PyMOL Python script that loads the backbone (N, CA, C, O; Angstrom):
from pymol import cmd

cmd.read_pdbstr("""\
ATOM      1  N   MET A   1      -0.542  -8.402   2.982  1.00  0.00           N
ATOM      2  CA  MET A   1      -0.084  -7.506   1.950  1.00  0.00           C
ATOM      3  C   MET A   1      -0.570  -6.099   2.284  1.00  0.00           C
ATOM      4  O   MET A   1      -1.714  -5.899   2.693  1.00  0.00           O
ATOM      5  N   LEU A   2       0.305  -5.151   2.103  1.00  0.00           N
ATOM      6  CA  LEU A   2      -0.058  -3.746   2.254  1.00  0.00           C
ATOM      7  C   LEU A   2      -0.003  -3.111   0.875  1.00  0.00           C
ATOM      8  O   LEU A   2       1.026  -3.165   0.202  1.00  0.00           O
ATOM      9  N   HIS A   3      -1.101  -2.513   0.459  1.00  0.00           N
ATOM     10  CA  HIS A   3      -1.168  -1.841  -0.836  1.00  0.00           C
ATOM     11  C   HIS A   3      -1.269  -0.343  -0.598  1.00  0.00           C
ATOM     12  O   HIS A   3      -2.200   0.133   0.052  1.00  0.00           O
ATOM     13  N   ILE A   4      -0.309   0.390  -1.125  1.00  0.00           N
ATOM     14  CA  ILE A   4      -0.275   1.850  -0.993  1.00  0.00           C
ATOM     15  C   ILE A   4      -0.550   2.421  -2.367  1.00  0.00           C
ATOM     16  O   ILE A   4       0.283   2.326  -3.268  1.00  0.00           O
ATOM     17  N   GLU A   5      -1.723   3.015  -2.525  1.00  0.00           N
ATOM     18  CA  GLU A   5      -2.189   3.433  -3.848  1.00  0.00           C
ATOM     19  C   GLU A   5      -3.095   4.646  -3.720  1.00  0.00           C
ATOM     20  O   GLU A   5      -3.956   4.686  -2.840  1.00  0.00           O
ATOM     21  N   ASP A   6      -2.912   5.638  -4.590  1.00  0.00           N
ATOM     22  CA  ASP A   6      -3.763   6.819  -4.536  1.00  0.00           C
ATOM     23  C   ASP A   6      -4.880   6.810  -5.581  1.00  0.00           C
ATOM     24  O   ASP A   6      -5.748   7.684  -5.557  1.00  0.00           O
ATOM     25  N   ASP A   7      -4.874   5.855  -6.482  1.00  0.00           N
ATOM     26  CA  ASP A   7      -5.915   5.737  -7.512  1.00  0.00           C
ATOM     27  C   ASP A   7      -6.920   4.680  -7.068  1.00  0.00           C
ATOM     28  O   ASP A   7      -6.595   3.494  -7.005  1.00  0.00           O
ATOM     29  N   SER A   8      -8.138   5.114  -6.761  1.00  0.00           N
ATOM     30  CA  SER A   8      -9.130   4.187  -6.212  1.00  0.00           C
ATOM     31  C   SER A   8      -9.519   3.092  -7.197  1.00  0.00           C
ATOM     32  O   SER A   8      -9.826   1.977  -6.773  1.00  0.00           O
ATOM     33  N   ASP A   9      -9.516   3.373  -8.498  1.00  0.00           N
ATOM     34  CA  ASP A   9      -9.845   2.343  -9.484  1.00  0.00           C
ATOM     35  C   ASP A   9      -8.801   1.228  -9.492  1.00  0.00           C
ATOM     36  O   ASP A   9      -9.148   0.048  -9.533  1.00  0.00           O
ATOM     37  N   ILE A  10      -7.538   1.600  -9.452  1.00  0.00           N
ATOM     38  CA  ILE A  10      -6.465   0.602  -9.411  1.00  0.00           C
ATOM     39  C   ILE A  10      -6.539  -0.182  -8.112  1.00  0.00           C
ATOM     40  O   ILE A  10      -6.363  -1.401  -8.110  1.00  0.00           O
ATOM     41  N   ALA A  11      -6.795   0.499  -7.018  1.00  0.00           N
ATOM     42  CA  ALA A  11      -6.891  -0.163  -5.719  1.00  0.00           C
ATOM     43  C   ALA A  11      -8.005  -1.211  -5.724  1.00  0.00           C
ATOM     44  O   ALA A  11      -7.834  -2.299  -5.173  1.00  0.00           O
ATOM     45  N   LYS A  12      -9.137  -0.893  -6.338  1.00  0.00           N
ATOM     46  CA  LYS A  12     -10.248  -1.841  -6.408  1.00  0.00           C
ATOM     47  C   LYS A  12      -9.878  -3.069  -7.237  1.00  0.00           C
ATOM     48  O   LYS A  12     -10.188  -4.195  -6.847  1.00  0.00           O
ATOM     49  N   VAL A  13      -9.223  -2.860  -8.369  1.00  0.00           N
ATOM     50  CA  VAL A  13      -8.823  -3.981  -9.228  1.00  0.00           C
ATOM     51  C   VAL A  13      -7.850  -4.897  -8.494  1.00  0.00           C
ATOM     52  O   VAL A  13      -8.007  -6.118  -8.514  1.00  0.00           O
ATOM     53  N   ILE A  14      -6.850  -4.313  -7.849  1.00  0.00           N
ATOM     54  CA  ILE A  14      -5.871  -5.110  -7.101  1.00  0.00           C
ATOM     55  C   ILE A  14      -6.561  -5.872  -5.971  1.00  0.00           C
ATOM     56  O   ILE A  14      -6.240  -7.035  -5.727  1.00  0.00           O
ATOM     57  N   ALA A  15      -7.493  -5.238  -5.290  1.00  0.00           N
ATOM     58  CA  ALA A  15      -8.204  -5.899  -4.187  1.00  0.00           C
ATOM     59  C   ALA A  15      -8.989  -7.102  -4.691  1.00  0.00           C
ATOM     60  O   ALA A  15      -9.003  -8.149  -4.044  1.00  0.00           O
ATOM     61  N   VAL A  16      -9.635  -6.963  -5.830  1.00  0.00           N
ATOM     62  CA  VAL A  16     -10.413  -8.072  -6.388  1.00  0.00           C
ATOM     63  C   VAL A  16      -9.494  -9.224  -6.776  1.00  0.00           C
ATOM     64  O   VAL A  16      -9.803 -10.385  -6.509  1.00  0.00           O
ATOM     65  N   VAL A  17      -8.378  -8.910  -7.399  1.00  0.00           N
ATOM     66  CA  VAL A  17      -7.451  -9.947  -7.859  1.00  0.00           C
ATOM     67  C   VAL A  17      -6.737 -10.626  -6.691  1.00  0.00           C
ATOM     68  O   VAL A  17      -6.550 -11.842  -6.707  1.00  0.00           O
ATOM     69  N   ALA A  18      -6.342  -9.866  -5.696  1.00  0.00           N
ATOM     70  CA  ALA A  18      -5.488 -10.386  -4.631  1.00  0.00           C
ATOM     71  C   ALA A  18      -6.230 -10.932  -3.418  1.00  0.00           C
ATOM     72  O   ALA A  18      -5.624 -11.614  -2.591  1.00  0.00           O
ATOM     73  N   HIS A  19      -7.504 -10.656  -3.291  1.00  0.00           N
ATOM     74  CA  HIS A  19      -8.199 -11.015  -2.044  1.00  0.00           C
ATOM     75  C   HIS A  19      -8.224 -12.513  -1.768  1.00  0.00           C
ATOM     76  O   HIS A  19      -8.304 -12.909  -0.605  1.00  0.00           O
ATOM     77  N   GLU A  20      -8.158 -13.353  -2.785  1.00  0.00           N
ATOM     78  CA  GLU A  20      -8.174 -14.796  -2.564  1.00  0.00           C
ATOM     79  C   GLU A  20      -6.829 -15.320  -2.069  1.00  0.00           C
ATOM     80  O   GLU A  20      -6.774 -16.352  -1.400  1.00  0.00           O
ATOM     81  N   LYS A  21      -5.759 -14.625  -2.389  1.00  0.00           N
ATOM     82  CA  LYS A  21      -4.414 -15.091  -2.046  1.00  0.00           C
ATOM     83  C   LYS A  21      -3.822 -14.392  -0.826  1.00  0.00           C
ATOM     84  O   LYS A  21      -2.974 -14.958  -0.135  1.00  0.00           O
ATOM     85  N   PHE A  22      -4.259 -13.177  -0.562  1.00  0.00           N
ATOM     86  CA  PHE A  22      -3.633 -12.370   0.474  1.00  0.00           C
ATOM     87  C   PHE A  22      -4.653 -11.772   1.426  1.00  0.00           C
ATOM     88  O   PHE A  22      -5.786 -11.474   1.049  1.00  0.00           O
ATOM     89  N   SER A  23      -4.228 -11.607   2.655  1.00  0.00           N
ATOM     90  CA  SER A  23      -4.942 -10.760   3.583  1.00  0.00           C
ATOM     91  C   SER A  23      -4.419  -9.354   3.293  1.00  0.00           C
ATOM     92  O   SER A  23      -3.215  -9.115   3.375  1.00  0.00           O
ATOM     93  N   MET A  24      -5.304  -8.432   2.958  1.00  0.00           N
ATOM     94  CA  MET A  24      -4.863  -7.130   2.468  1.00  0.00           C
ATOM     95  C   MET A  24      -5.266  -5.981   3.356  1.00  0.00           C
ATOM     96  O   MET A  24      -6.357  -5.948   3.927  1.00  0.00           O
ATOM     97  N   GLU A  25      -4.351  -5.044   3.453  1.00  0.00           N
ATOM     98  CA  GLU A  25      -4.613  -3.718   4.017  1.00  0.00           C
ATOM     99  C   GLU A  25      -4.337  -2.747   2.884  1.00  0.00           C
ATOM    100  O   GLU A  25      -3.433  -2.971   2.080  1.00  0.00           O
ATOM    101  N   MET A  26      -5.109  -1.669   2.813  1.00  0.00           N
ATOM    102  CA  MET A  26      -4.904  -0.699   1.754  1.00  0.00           C
ATOM    103  C   MET A  26      -4.961   0.697   2.352  1.00  0.00           C
ATOM    104  O   MET A  26      -5.783   0.981   3.223  1.00  0.00           O
ATOM    105  N   THR A  27      -4.087   1.554   1.877  1.00  0.00           N
ATOM    106  CA  THR A  27      -4.111   2.944   2.316  1.00  0.00           C
ATOM    107  C   THR A  27      -3.806   3.861   1.147  1.00  0.00           C
ATOM    108  O   THR A  27      -3.112   3.483   0.203  1.00  0.00           O
ATOM    109  N   THR A  28      -4.330   5.060   1.224  1.00  0.00           N
ATOM    110  CA  THR A  28      -4.069   6.066   0.200  1.00  0.00           C
ATOM    111  C   THR A  28      -3.216   7.202   0.751  1.00  0.00           C
ATOM    112  O   THR A  28      -2.913   8.164   0.045  1.00  0.00           O
ATOM    113  N   VAL A  29      -2.835   7.081   2.011  1.00  0.00           N
ATOM    114  CA  VAL A  29      -2.109   8.151   2.691  1.00  0.00           C
ATOM    115  C   VAL A  29      -0.733   7.646   3.130  1.00  0.00           C
ATOM    116  O   VAL A  29      -0.639   6.667   3.870  1.00  0.00           O
ATOM    117  N   LEU A  30       0.314   8.300   2.684  1.00  0.00           N
ATOM    118  CA  LEU A  30       1.668   7.847   3.015  1.00  0.00           C
ATOM    119  C   LEU A  30       1.934   7.855   4.516  1.00  0.00           C
ATOM    120  O   LEU A  30       2.624   6.972   5.025  1.00  0.00           O
ATOM    121  N   LYS A  31       1.403   8.828   5.220  1.00  0.00           N
ATOM    122  CA  LYS A  31       1.605   8.896   6.668  1.00  0.00           C
ATOM    123  C   LYS A  31       1.034   7.642   7.340  1.00  0.00           C
ATOM    124  O   LYS A  31       1.651   7.077   8.243  1.00  0.00           O
ATOM    125  N   GLU A  32      -0.142   7.218   6.891  1.00  0.00           N
ATOM    126  CA  GLU A  32      -0.736   5.997   7.433  1.00  0.00           C
ATOM    127  C   GLU A  32       0.056   4.771   7.008  1.00  0.00           C
ATOM    128  O   GLU A  32       0.209   3.830   7.787  1.00  0.00           O
ATOM    129  N   ALA A  33       0.557   4.774   5.787  1.00  0.00           N
ATOM    130  CA  ALA A  33       1.353   3.651   5.304  1.00  0.00           C
ATOM    131  C   ALA A  33       2.588   3.467   6.177  1.00  0.00           C
ATOM    132  O   ALA A  33       2.946   2.341   6.526  1.00  0.00           O
ATOM    133  N   ARG A  34       3.228   4.555   6.523  1.00  0.00           N
ATOM    134  CA  ARG A  34       4.409   4.470   7.392  1.00  0.00           C
ATOM    135  C   ARG A  34       4.040   3.885   8.754  1.00  0.00           C
ATOM    136  O   ARG A  34       4.770   3.053   9.293  1.00  0.00           O
ATOM    137  N   LYS A  35       2.910   4.318   9.310  1.00  0.00           N
ATOM    138  CA  LYS A  35       2.457   3.779  10.597  1.00  0.00           C
ATOM    139  C   LYS A  35       2.221   2.273  10.489  1.00  0.00           C
ATOM    140  O   LYS A  35       2.618   1.513  11.372  1.00  0.00           O
ATOM    141  N   GLU A  36       1.575   1.847   9.407  1.00  0.00           N
ATOM    142  CA  GLU A  36       1.313   0.421   9.198  1.00  0.00           C
ATOM    143  C   GLU A  36       2.619  -0.366   9.096  1.00  0.00           C
ATOM    144  O   GLU A  36       2.741  -1.453   9.662  1.00  0.00           O
ATOM    145  N   LEU A  37       3.581   0.181   8.381  1.00  0.00           N
ATOM    146  CA  LEU A  37       4.851  -0.514   8.194  1.00  0.00           C
ATOM    147  C   LEU A  37       5.637  -0.632   9.494  1.00  0.00           C
ATOM    148  O   LEU A  37       6.332  -1.624   9.716  1.00  0.00           O
ATOM    149  N   TYR A  38       5.529   0.373  10.348  1.00  0.00           N
ATOM    150  CA  TYR A  38       6.197   0.301  11.651  1.00  0.00           C
ATOM    151  C   TYR A  38       5.456  -0.632  12.608  1.00  0.00           C
ATOM    152  O   TYR A  38       6.080  -1.298  13.434  1.00  0.00           O
ATOM    153  N   ALA A  39       4.147  -0.680  12.501  1.00  0.00           N
ATOM    154  CA  ALA A  39       3.333  -1.432  13.454  1.00  0.00           C
ATOM    155  C   ALA A  39       3.234  -2.923  13.145  1.00  0.00           C
ATOM    156  O   ALA A  39       3.024  -3.727  14.053  1.00  0.00           O
ATOM    157  N   ASP A  40       3.379  -3.298  11.888  1.00  0.00           N
ATOM    158  CA  ASP A  40       3.141  -4.681  11.513  1.00  0.00           C
ATOM    159  C   ASP A  40       4.177  -5.137  10.494  1.00  0.00           C
ATOM    160  O   ASP A  40       4.852  -4.326   9.860  1.00  0.00           O
ATOM    161  N   ARG A  41       4.284  -6.441  10.356  1.00  0.00           N
ATOM    162  CA  ARG A  41       5.194  -7.017   9.362  1.00  0.00           C
ATOM    163  C   ARG A  41       4.350  -7.524   8.201  1.00  0.00           C
ATOM    164  O   ARG A  41       3.347  -8.207   8.406  1.00  0.00           O
ATOM    165  N   TYR A  42       4.754  -7.191   6.997  1.00  0.00           N
ATOM    166  CA  TYR A  42       4.036  -7.613   5.802  1.00  0.00           C
ATOM    167  C   TYR A  42       4.942  -8.488   4.947  1.00  0.00           C
ATOM    168  O   TYR A  42       6.141  -8.234   4.831  1.00  0.00           O
ATOM    169  N   ASP A  43       4.359  -9.512   4.355  1.00  0.00           N
ATOM    170  CA  ASP A  43       5.105 -10.357   3.429  1.00  0.00           C
ATOM    171  C   ASP A  43       5.278  -9.671   2.080  1.00  0.00           C
ATOM    172  O   ASP A  43       6.227  -9.948   1.347  1.00  0.00           O
ATOM    173  N   LEU A  44       4.359  -8.784   1.767  1.00  0.00           N
ATOM    174  CA  LEU A  44       4.386  -8.100   0.477  1.00  0.00           C
ATOM    175  C   LEU A  44       3.859  -6.687   0.636  1.00  0.00           C
ATOM    176  O   LEU A  44       2.837  -6.471   1.287  1.00  0.00           O
ATOM    177  N   VAL A  45       4.555  -5.723   0.042  1.00  0.00           N
ATOM    178  CA  VAL A  45       4.085  -4.338  -0.006  1.00  0.00           C
ATOM    179  C   VAL A  45       4.040  -3.928  -1.467  1.00  0.00           C
ATOM    180  O   VAL A  45       5.047  -3.979  -2.174  1.00  0.00           O
ATOM    181  N   LEU A  46       2.857  -3.521  -1.910  1.00  0.00           N
ATOM    182  CA  LEU A  46       2.667  -3.037  -3.270  1.00  0.00           C
ATOM    183  C   LEU A  46       2.562  -1.517  -3.178  1.00  0.00           C
ATOM    184  O   LEU A  46       1.596  -0.978  -2.637  1.00  0.00           O
ATOM    185  N   LEU A  47       3.566  -0.842  -3.713  1.00  0.00           N
ATOM    186  CA  LEU A  47       3.694   0.604  -3.548  1.00  0.00           C
ATOM    187  C   LEU A  47       3.630   1.313  -4.891  1.00  0.00           C
ATOM    188  O   LEU A  47       4.390   0.996  -5.805  1.00  0.00           O
ATOM    189  N   ASP A  48       2.730   2.263  -5.005  1.00  0.00           N
ATOM    190  CA  ASP A  48       2.626   3.105  -6.189  1.00  0.00           C
ATOM    191  C   ASP A  48       3.700   4.191  -6.080  1.00  0.00           C
ATOM    192  O   ASP A  48       3.539   5.161  -5.339  1.00  0.00           O
ATOM    193  N   LEU A  49       4.788   4.019  -6.818  1.00  0.00           N
ATOM    194  CA  LEU A  49       5.900   4.972  -6.727  1.00  0.00           C
ATOM    195  C   LEU A  49       5.579   6.325  -7.343  1.00  0.00           C
ATOM    196  O   LEU A  49       6.272   7.305  -7.070  1.00  0.00           O
ATOM    197  N   THR A  50       4.551   6.393  -8.160  1.00  0.00           N
ATOM    198  CA  THR A  50       4.197   7.661  -8.805  1.00  0.00           C
ATOM    199  C   THR A  50       2.988   8.316  -8.148  1.00  0.00           C
ATOM    200  O   THR A  50       2.338   9.170  -8.752  1.00  0.00           O
ATOM    201  N   CYS A  51       2.689   7.924  -6.928  1.00  0.00           N
ATOM    202  CA  CYS A  51       1.498   8.471  -6.281  1.00  0.00           C
ATOM    203  C   CYS A  51       1.634   9.972  -6.042  1.00  0.00           C
ATOM    204  O   CYS A  51       2.730  10.513  -5.896  1.00  0.00           O
ATOM    205  N   ARG A  52       0.480  10.610  -6.008  1.00  0.00           N
ATOM    206  CA  ARG A  52       0.425  12.065  -5.832  1.00  0.00           C
ATOM    207  C   ARG A  52       0.485  12.467  -4.361  1.00  0.00           C
ATOM    208  O   ARG A  52       0.417  13.655  -4.047  1.00  0.00           O
ATOM    209  N   MET A  53       0.610  11.504  -3.461  1.00  0.00           N
ATOM    210  CA  MET A  53       0.554  11.778  -2.029  1.00  0.00           C
ATOM    211  C   MET A  53       1.835  12.397  -1.512  1.00  0.00           C
ATOM    212  O   MET A  53       1.838  12.983  -0.430  1.00  0.00           O
ATOM    213  N   GLY A  54       2.902  12.285  -2.240  1.00  0.00           N
ATOM    214  CA  GLY A  54       4.160  12.790  -1.729  1.00  0.00           C
ATOM    215  C   GLY A  54       5.298  11.893  -2.159  1.00  0.00           C
ATOM    216  O   GLY A  54       5.270  11.334  -3.255  1.00  0.00           O
ATOM    217  N   LYS A  55       6.274  11.754  -1.330  1.00  0.00           N
ATOM    218  CA  LYS A  55       7.467  10.977  -1.639  1.00  0.00           C
ATOM    219  C   LYS A  55       7.262   9.522  -1.258  1.00  0.00           C
ATOM    220  O   LYS A  55       7.597   9.110  -0.147  1.00  0.00           O
ATOM    221  N   ALA A  56       6.714   8.748  -2.177  1.00  0.00           N
ATOM    222  CA  ALA A  56       6.398   7.341  -1.916  1.00  0.00           C
ATOM    223  C   ALA A  56       7.656   6.523  -1.609  1.00  0.00           C
ATOM    224  O   ALA A  56       7.609   5.586  -0.812  1.00  0.00           O
ATOM    225  N   ARG A  57       8.749   6.870  -2.225  1.00  0.00           N
ATOM    226  CA  ARG A  57       9.973   6.097  -2.005  1.00  0.00           C
ATOM    227  C   ARG A  57      10.440   6.142  -0.557  1.00  0.00           C
ATOM    228  O   ARG A  57      11.213   5.281  -0.136  1.00  0.00           O
ATOM    229  N   SER A  58       9.993   7.116   0.204  1.00  0.00           N
ATOM    230  CA  SER A  58      10.376   7.191   1.612  1.00  0.00           C
ATOM    231  C   SER A  58       9.867   5.980   2.383  1.00  0.00           C
ATOM    232  O   SER A  58      10.441   5.625   3.413  1.00  0.00           O
ATOM    233  N   CYS A  59       8.803   5.341   1.908  1.00  0.00           N
ATOM    234  CA  CYS A  59       8.287   4.134   2.568  1.00  0.00           C
ATOM    235  C   CYS A  59       9.236   2.958   2.365  1.00  0.00           C
ATOM    236  O   CYS A  59       9.203   2.004   3.143  1.00  0.00           O
ATOM    237  N   CYS A  60      10.057   3.005   1.366  1.00  0.00           N
ATOM    238  CA  CYS A  60      10.992   1.897   1.090  1.00  0.00           C
ATOM    239  C   CYS A  60      12.094   1.826   2.139  1.00  0.00           C
ATOM    240  O   CYS A  60      12.706   0.769   2.296  1.00  0.00           O
ATOM    241  N   ARG A  61      12.365   2.887   2.846  1.00  0.00           N
ATOM    242  CA  ARG A  61      13.440   2.926   3.838  1.00  0.00           C
ATOM    243  C   ARG A  61      13.021   2.378   5.188  1.00  0.00           C
ATOM    244  O   ARG A  61      13.867   2.204   6.065  1.00  0.00           O
ATOM    245  N   ILE A  62      11.755   2.103   5.379  1.00  0.00           N
ATOM    246  CA  ILE A  62      11.266   1.658   6.681  1.00  0.00           C
ATOM    247  C   ILE A  62      11.619   0.201   6.897  1.00  0.00           C
ATOM    248  O   ILE A  62      11.292  -0.365   7.940  1.00  0.00           O
TER     249      ILE A  62
END
""", "prot")
cmd.dss("prot")
cmd.show_as("cartoon", "prot")
cmd.util.cbc("prot")
cmd.orient("prot")
């Protein structure tokens, strides 16, 4: 699972809840998220569409 989130509190909560079920990668930077999406295949991507990092929806096109 790749989690793209700019709020560290939300990221921590999701990590605690999901760590038993998923192998997780987390990033707060859209540029890094794009690199991860190109480099690896994920079964699940959790994307904060309202993140302050920029145009989060651009990651949906990858």
